[in-house]
KEMAR-459069 format. One record per residue (C-alpha): z, x, y; residue in three letters. Coordinates in steps of 0.02 Angstrom, whole numbers, padded with zeros to 5 digits, always signed. Each point is the difference from the previous one (the first is absolute). Layout:
# KEMAR-459069
ZXYALA
...
***
This chain:
# KEMAR-459069
+00363+01647+03543MET
+00113-00153+00023PRO
+00119-00038-00140ALA
-00048-00184-00006PHE
-00182+00050-00029TYR
+00048+00107-00151LEU
+00108-00137-00074SER
-00137-00132+00018SER
-00127+00117-00080LYS
+00118+00035-00145THR
+00030-00186-00022TYR
-00187-00036-00005ALA
-00028+00136-00131ALA
+00142-00063-00110SER
-00069-00177+00012ARG
-00173+00060-00054LEU
+00081+00090-00148ASN
+00094-00157-00050ARG
-00159-00104+00007ASN
-00092+00130-00105ALA
+00139+00001-00129VAL
-00002-00191-00002ARG
-00189-00003-00029ARG
+00015+00126-00142VAL
+00141-00101-00078ARG
-00100-00161+00014THR
-00151+00083-00079ALA
+00107+00064-00145LYS
+00075-00173-00028GLU
-00174-00076+00001ALA
-00060+00128-00126ASN
+00151-00029-00110ASN
-00028-00188+00010SER
-00182+00021-00047MET
+00048+00115-00145SER
+00126-00127-00064PHE
-00126-00142+00018ASP
-00129+00104-00092ASN
+00125+00033-00139TYR
+00039-00185-00017LEU
-00186-00037-00007ALA
-00030+00132-00135SER
+00002-00050-00185PRO
+00162+00096-00028ILE
+00086-00080+00150GLY
-00060-00173-00051THR
+00060+00023-00178ALA
+00169+00067+00057PHE
+00019-00144+00122GLY
-00042-00127-00135ALA
+00127+00079-00116LEU
+00141+00002+00129LEU
-00032-00178+00059LEU
-00002-00068-00177ALA
+00158+00098-00042LEU
+00094-00071+00150ALA
-00063-00178-00027LEU
+00044-00002-00185CYS
+00177+00064+00028MET
+00027-00125+00141ALA
-00068-00144-00103ALA
+00107+00044-00150LEU
+00159+00016+00101ARG
-00036-00166+00086ALA
-00034-00085-00168ALA
+00161+00065-00075LEU
+00096-00091+00138ARG
-00071-00168-00055LEU
+00112-00122-00096PRO
+00000+00040-00185THR
-00073-00169-00048GLN
-00159+00041+00095ARG
-00035+00159-00098LEU
-00088+00021-00167ILE
+00117+00087-00121TRP
-00039+00109-00149ASP
+00130-00048-00128MET
+00069+00126-00127PRO
-00022-00121-00147ASN
-00190+00016-00005ARG
-00074+00081-00159PRO
-00066+00151+00096ASN
+00146+00018+00122ALA
+00071+00175+00023MET
+00137-00043+00127HIS
+00173-00076-00013LEU
+00011-00101+00162ASN
-00118-00124+00085PRO
-00120+00089+00120ILE
-00110-00089+00130PRO
-00186+00011-00032ARG
-00059+00005+00181ILE
-00068+00176+00011GLY
-00180-00046-00036GLY
-00013-00123+00144LEU
+00075+00124+00123ALA
-00112+00139-00063LEU
-00155-00108+00013GLY
+00045-00063+00173PHE
+00028+00177+00065ALA
-00160+00069-00076ALA
-00108-00143+00065ILE
+00068+00014+00177CYS
-00027+00188+00002SER
-00178-00016-00067ILE
-00044-00130+00132LEU
+00065+00114+00138VAL
-00085+00161-00055PHE
-00157-00049-00094SER
-00169+00001+00085ASN
-00112-00047-00146SER
-00019-00149-00115GLY
-00054+00092-00157SER
+00159-00047-00094LEU
+00030-00165+00090LEU
-00048-00113-00145LEU
+00098+00100-00132PRO
+00150-00003+00117SER
-00015-00189+00018CYS
-00010-00018-00189ILE
+00156+00108-00017ALA
+00087-00115+00126LEU
-00051-00152-00104ALA
+00068+00083-00157LEU
+00162+00037+00092MET
+00021-00184+00042LEU
-00041-00056-00178ILE
+00122+00128-00069SER
+00132-00060+00122PHE
-00017-00174-00075PHE
+00014+00081-00171ASP
+00161+00087+00054ASP
+00068-00166+00057ARG
-00065-00124-00132TRP
-00064+00103-00148GLN
-00185-00040-00011LEU
-00088+00002-00169SER
-00071+00166-00065PRO
-00174-00077-00010ALA
+00004-00051+00184LEU
+00061+00171+00054ARG
-00129+00093-00103LEU
-00138-00116+00062GLY
+00046+00040+00180ALA
-00004+00187-00036HIS
-00171-00010-00085VAL
-00068-00108+00141ALA
+00060+00126+00129GLY
-00082+00143-00094ALA
-00163-00098-00016ALA
-00002-00039+00186LEU
+00018+00185+00039VAL
-00148+00036-00115MET
-00106-00126+00096LEU
+00055+00080+00163PHE
-00052+00172-00062TRP
-00168-00066-00060LEU
-00036-00072+00172ARG
+00055+00159+00090VAL
-00091+00125-00108PHE
-00159-00099-00034ILE
-00026-00066+00176VAL
+00073+00138+00108GLN
-00015+00155-00111MET
-00137-00037-00130PRO
-00034+00185-00033THR
+00182+00037-00045ASN
+00021+00056-00181SER
+00143-00126-00019ALA
-00125-00144+00005THR
-00059+00043-00177HIS
+00177-00013-00069TRP
+00036-00164+00089LEU
-00160-00081-00063LEU
+00025+00052-00182HIS
+00089-00143-00094PRO
+00107+00114-00108VAL
+00063+00111+00141SER
+00026-00151+00114ALA
+00107-00084-00133MET
+00095+00163-00027ALA
+00039+00008+00186ILE
+00067-00179+00000VAL
+00107+00037-00153MET
+00066+00161+00078THR
+00054-00090+00159ILE
+00082-00138-00101THR
+00092+00124-00112TRP
+00065+00108+00141LEU
+00056-00157+00092THR
+00108-00049-00147ASN
+00061+00171-00055LEU
+00072+00031+00173TYR
+00101-00158-00027ASN
+00053+00059-00174PHE
+00066+00163+00073MET
+00104-00088+00132ASP
+00152-00018-00111GLY
+00123+00134+00057ALA
+00072+00058+00165ASP
-00115+00106+00106GLY
-00144+00029-00120ILE
-00133-00118+00070ALA
+00052+00042+00178GLY
-00019+00186-00036GLY
-00172-00025-00076MET
-00051-00098+00155THR
+00050+00141+00117VAL
-00074+00142-00104VAL
-00155-00090-00062GLY
-00060-00080+00162PHE
+00056+00152+00098GLY
-00115+00106-00110SER
-00143-00121+00033TYR
+00027+00022+00188ALA
+00004+00190-00012ILE
-00159+00008-00105LEU
-00091-00120+00115ALA
+00051+00106+00150LEU
-00067+00154-00088MET
-00167-00088-00025ALA
-00020-00030+00187ILE
+00069+00168+00055ALA
-00061+00058+00171PRO
-00068+00162-00073SER
-00181-00021-00057PRO
+00032+00122-00143SER
+00133-00114-00077THR
-00071-00170+00047ARG
-00078-00089-00148VAL
-00050-00166+00077LEU
-00117-00060+00136ALA
-00053-00161+00084GLY
+00071-00164-00062MET
+00101+00087-00135ASN
+00103+00087+00135VAL
+00051-00169+00069GLN
+00048-00059-00174ASP
+00101+00159-00029ALA
+00088-00024+00166ALA
+00045-00178-00051MET
+00065+00062-00168ILE
+00107+00126+00094THR
+00078-00134+00111VAL
+00028-00126-00141VAL
+00073+00130-00118SER
+00113+00077+00133ALA
+00064-00172+00051ALA
+00040-00046-00180ILE
+00085+00168-00029ALA
+00104-00023+00157GLY
+00050-00176-00049ALA
+00042+00065-00174GLY
+00111+00133+00077LEU
+00092-00133+00099GLY
+00023-00103-00158PHE
+00057+00152-00099LEU
+00141+00028+00125ALA
+00083-00157-00072LEU
-00072+00010-00176ASN
+00051+00178-00048PHE
+00141-00007-00129PRO
+00112-00094+00018PRO
-00126-00127+00061ALA
+00045-00133+00128ARG
-00169-00088-00010VAL
-00139-00018-00128PHE
-00186-00010+00031MET
-00040-00152-00105GLY
-00173-00054-00055ASP
-00041-00035+00183ALA
+00001+00188+00026GLY
-00052+00078-00165SER
-00154-00110-00032ILE
-00090+00033+00167PRO
+00050+00183-00007LEU
-00078+00022-00172GLY
-00154-00094+00059PHE
-00021+00112+00153LEU
+00035+00158-00099ALA
-00149-00044-00111ALA
-00114-00064+00139VAL
+00028+00148+00118ILE
-00019+00123-00143GLY
-00166-00076-00057ILE
-00062-00022+00178HIS
+00032+00185+00030GLY
-00103+00041-00155VAL
-00144-00112+00058LEU
-00014+00080+00172ILE
+00023+00177-00063GLY
+00175+00045+00061ILE
+00060+00050-00173TRP
-00060-00003-00182PRO
+00066-00132-00119TRP
+00136+00109-00077PHE
+00092+00024+00165ILE
+00077-00175+00016PRO
+00028-00001-00189ALA
+00099+00162+00011LEU
+00099-00054+00154ILE
+00060-00161-00082PHE
+00007+00072-00177SER
+00191-00013-00011PRO
-00020-00189+00006PHE
-00164-00009-00096ILE
+00062+00104-00148ILE
+00170-00086-00014ASP
-00068-00178+00013ALA
-00154+00029-00108SER
+00094+00090-00139ALA
+00133-00138+00000THR
-00133-00136-00008LEU
-00087+00087-00145LEU
+00164+00013-00096LYS
+00036-00185+00025ARG
-00176-00046-00058VAL
+00021+00107-00157LEU
+00170-00080-00030GLN
-00080-00173+00020ARG
+00115-00050+00141LYS
-00047-00121+00139ILE
-00055+00117+00137ILE
+00034-00115+00148TRP
+00182-00032-00046HIS
+00130+00096+00100ALA
+00076+00148-00093HIS
+00089+00167+00023ARG
-00119+00109-00097GLY
-00072+00108+00139HIS
+00045+00183-00005TYR
+00097-00006+00164TYR
+00100-00147-00069GLN
+00032+00091-00163GLN
+00063+00151+00095LEU
+00127-00108+00092ILE
+00052-00088-00160LEU
+00023+00171-00082SER
+00128+00050+00131GLY
-00097+00064+00150TRP
+00054-00069+00168SER
-00121-00094+00111HIS
+00006+00144+00123ARG
-00037+00134-00129ARG
-00145-00102-00070THR
-00072-00032+00173ALA
+00011+00184+00049VAL
-00083+00052-00163ALA
-00144-00119+00035TYR
-00010+00064+00180TYR
-00023+00177-00064VAL
-00139-00061-00114LEU
-00082-00100+00140MET
+00002+00145+00123VAL
-00064+00120-00132ALA
-00147-00111-00049THR
-00042-00036+00182SER
+00002+00184+00049LEU
-00108+00036-00152SER
-00121-00135+00055ALA
-00015+00077+00173VAL
-00025+00173-00077ALA
-00130-00067-00122ALA
-00093-00083+00144LYS
+00000+00159+00104VAL
-00055+00107-00149MET
-00129-00125-00060GLY
-00149+00080+00085GLU
+00050+00183+00008SER
+00095+00020-00163ALA
-00046-00136-00126PRO
+00079+00098-00143LEU
+00169+00000+00087LEU
-00019-00186+00035ARG
-00036-00034-00184ASP
+00148+00108-00049ALA
+00115-00105+00109ILE
-00060-00162-00080LEU
+00012+00070-00177GLN
+00176+00064+00036THR
+00057-00174+00050TRP
-00074-00074-00159VAL
+00104+00122-00102VAL
+00155-00030+00108VAL
-00008-00189-00023TYR
-00030+00014-00188VAL
+00151+00114-00017MET
+00107-00114+00110LEU
-00043-00154-00102LEU
+00035+00089-00165ILE
+00166+00067+00064THR
+00057-00168+00067LEU
-00051-00093-00158GLU
+00100+00123-00106ARG
+00150-00015+00115ARG
+00001-00190-00002PHE
-00036-00006-00186GLY
+00153+00108-00039LYS
+00111-00108+00111GLN
-00055-00158-00090LYS
+00048+00078-00168LYS
***
């Protein structure tokens, strides 16, 4: 057989092999692309994308703001009655955090279930920015917080009465006492978040851990496995929206914490703490209303802030002090004044935050299968907080003597 015939035949076979390899490679790339697209479209991929985008945007916004001329920044001066720092620090973190979270939510959200509450939070951020700049009156600030909480109540009434009239939450929303309690809860958590934003890294850490826990629990509620899924229908869309909003806020909080961890280069300001406290309450209650978690879950997650601020407020009421005046009576402030560093105090609160959040997740998982273990977790935390408060009061009392 001629040599040229053999060589041409070999060439044709090798070309067919190359084409086959190319087709297999193209098919694999297409499958990988589809798998990646499917991951991005999944609740976990969407939440992770929202977190990363908010993280990147917040860090970029903060670094850009720090390059502005000093006269254009709002400064937190060390001569304020509740100041815990020695040098002026710019209060621009809240605006950057809010900008990053809003952009991320707009990119990744596909539902409007939390659109109105998010718009109210944006309005509170702007009002609080004016307060950071020009010191608005306490009555005006409190009125805005109560109005925001009342608007959310009206929003829930419309949603649950018109769209989900058979939902058990409708009874609670229509009852005057429970409706007023919900408005007061939102208003209180809005303000206590602001009260706890007085030392490096603490409010930023609560933002990451608290809203991150919301996102994880909402993802668990819409898990792909039918055996673990607890929601259906419209509630799944609401849970998906809670996942995106919470993940975006946690990501933005992480970007803020990169420059707020002791020693802090930026502070959050009221423009950050007020809308964060508002959303912590609204998302927590919304999750209760649609059945993602029972009422004690958001309370346990944010209990490091709730216990500190509530116990401090009660002490000031008993001491007949003006509760809306700035002070340094919170437990985290007293720890710093007693000699703890900002970093040590922040890390101690982080440990408490992570512990309560992990306990909340465990209590939620055990709620149906092991209610006794769930109750044991809650009772343990009651004892822990009572012992902590007693120990701290004794410590601070001895130092005053």
